[in-house]
C-alpha positions in Angstrom: -11.2 7.1 -13.8 -7.8 6.2 -12.5 -8.2 8.4 -9.4 -11.5 6.7 -8.6 -9.9 3.2 -8.9 -7.0 4.2 -6.7 -9.2 5.8 -4.0 -11.4 2.7 -4.0 -8.4 0.5 -3.6 -6.9 2.6 -0.8 -10.3 2.6 1.0 -10.3 -1.2 0.8 -6.8 -1.5 2.2 -7.8 0.7 5.1 -11.1 -1.2 5.7 -9.6 -4.7 5.6 -6.6 -3.7 7.8 -9.0 -2.1 10.3 -11.2 -5.2 10.3 -8.2 -7.5 10.5 -9.5 -9.4 7.4 -6.2 -10.9 6.3 -7.6 -12.9 3.4 -9.5 -10.0 1.8 -6.6 -7.6 2.5 -4.0 -9.9 0.8 -6.4 -10.3 -2.2 -5.6 -6.6 -2.9 -2.0 -7.5 -3.2 -0.6 -9.3 -6.2 1.3 -12.6 -5.7 4.1 -11.0 -7.8 4.3 -7.9 -5.5 7.7 -6.3 -4.9 8.2 -3.8 -2.1 11.4 -1.9 -2.0 12.8 0.9 0.2 12.3 -0.8 3.6 15.5 -0.2 5.6 17.4 -3.5 6.2 15.7 -5.3 3.3 16.5 -5.5 -0.4 13.0 -6.3 -1.3 9.9 -7.9 0.2 7.6 -10.3 -1.7 4.1 -11.6 -1.2 4.8 -14.3 1.4 6.8 -12.0 3.7 4.2 -9.3 3.3 1.4 -11.7 4.1 3.2 -13.1 7.2 3.8 -9.6 8.5 0.1 -8.6 8.0 -1.0 -11.8 9.7 1.1 -11.0 12.7 0.0 -7.3 12.8 -3.7 -8.3 12.5 -3.6 -11.1 15.0 -1.8 -9.0 17.6 -3.9 -5.9 16.8 -0.8 -3.8 16.3 -2.3 -1.3 13.8 -4.8 1.2 15.1 -5.3 3.2 11.9 -4.0 3.7 8.4 -4.4 7.0 6.6 -3.5 8.1 3.1 -3.2 11.8 2.3 -2.5 13.4 -1.0 -2.7 11.5 -4.2 -0.9 12.1 -7.5 -1.3 9.9 -10.5 2.1 9.6 -12.1 1.3 7.4 -15.1 -1.7 5.3 -16.3 -2.6 2.8 -19.0 -5.7 0.7 -19.4 -4.1 -2.0 -17.2 -1.7 -0.1 -14.9 -1.9 3.0 -12.6 1.2 4.4 -11.0 0.5 6.8 -8.1 2.2 8.5 -5.2 0.6 9.1 -1.8 1.5 9.8 1.8 0.9 6.9 4.2 0.5 7.2 7.9 0.2 4.1 10.1 -0.8 4.5 13.7 0.3 1.6 15.9 -1.4 0.4 19.0 1.7 1.4 21.1 1.2 5.0 20.1 3.9 5.2 17.5 3.3 6.8 14.1 5.1 5.7 10.9 4.7 8.3 8.0 6.2 7.9 4.6 5.6 8.7 1.0 5.0 5.7 -1.2 5.0 5.1 -4.9 2.6 2.3 -5.9 1.8 0.4 -9.1 -1.6 -1.1 -9.4 -2.3 -3.6 -12.2 -5.5 -5.0 -13.4 -4.9 -8.8 -13.3 -6.4 -11.5 -15.4 -9.4 -11.9 -13.1 -10.3 -8.2 -13.5 -9.1 -7.3 -9.9 -6.8 -4.3 -9.4 -3.9 -5.4 -7.2 -0.7 -3.8 -6.0 2.3 -5.2 -7.9 5.0 -2.7 -6.8 5.5 -0.4 -3.9 8.5 1.8 -3.3 9.0 3.8 -0.1 10.1 7.3 -1.0 12.8 9.4 0.7 11.8 12.7 2.2 13.1 14.7 -0.8 11.0 12.6 -3.3 7.9 12.7 -1.0 8.1 16.5 -0.9 8.7 16.8 -4.6 5.7 14.6 -5.6 3.2 15.6 -2.9 3.6 19.4 -2.6 
């Protein structure tokens, strides 16, 4: 069940980013989100994430997003923690690849949203996604 929820959520992230649908894309992200592990930033919250996505979508900077490998690390009725490998292909030809650890939570309206994301180092990525 958890794997199905995560795969559906990841597919929605890919689809909404590909369509440049900022409103629907950000509805997959919790207002209380916390992103850590980005070089140069202690943490990134919802507003900064939203502004960055708006910029990337408006300027069509992302060509494609891919997720490979999926490992459920922990799950409860209202939370799913998982690890996956994210690849973002940019319109200038650059490729950003990283392991990410994500926490989805089922919020009061019944929607699963990302509440935490941590970018993993190479060692952790290899350890979790062998």
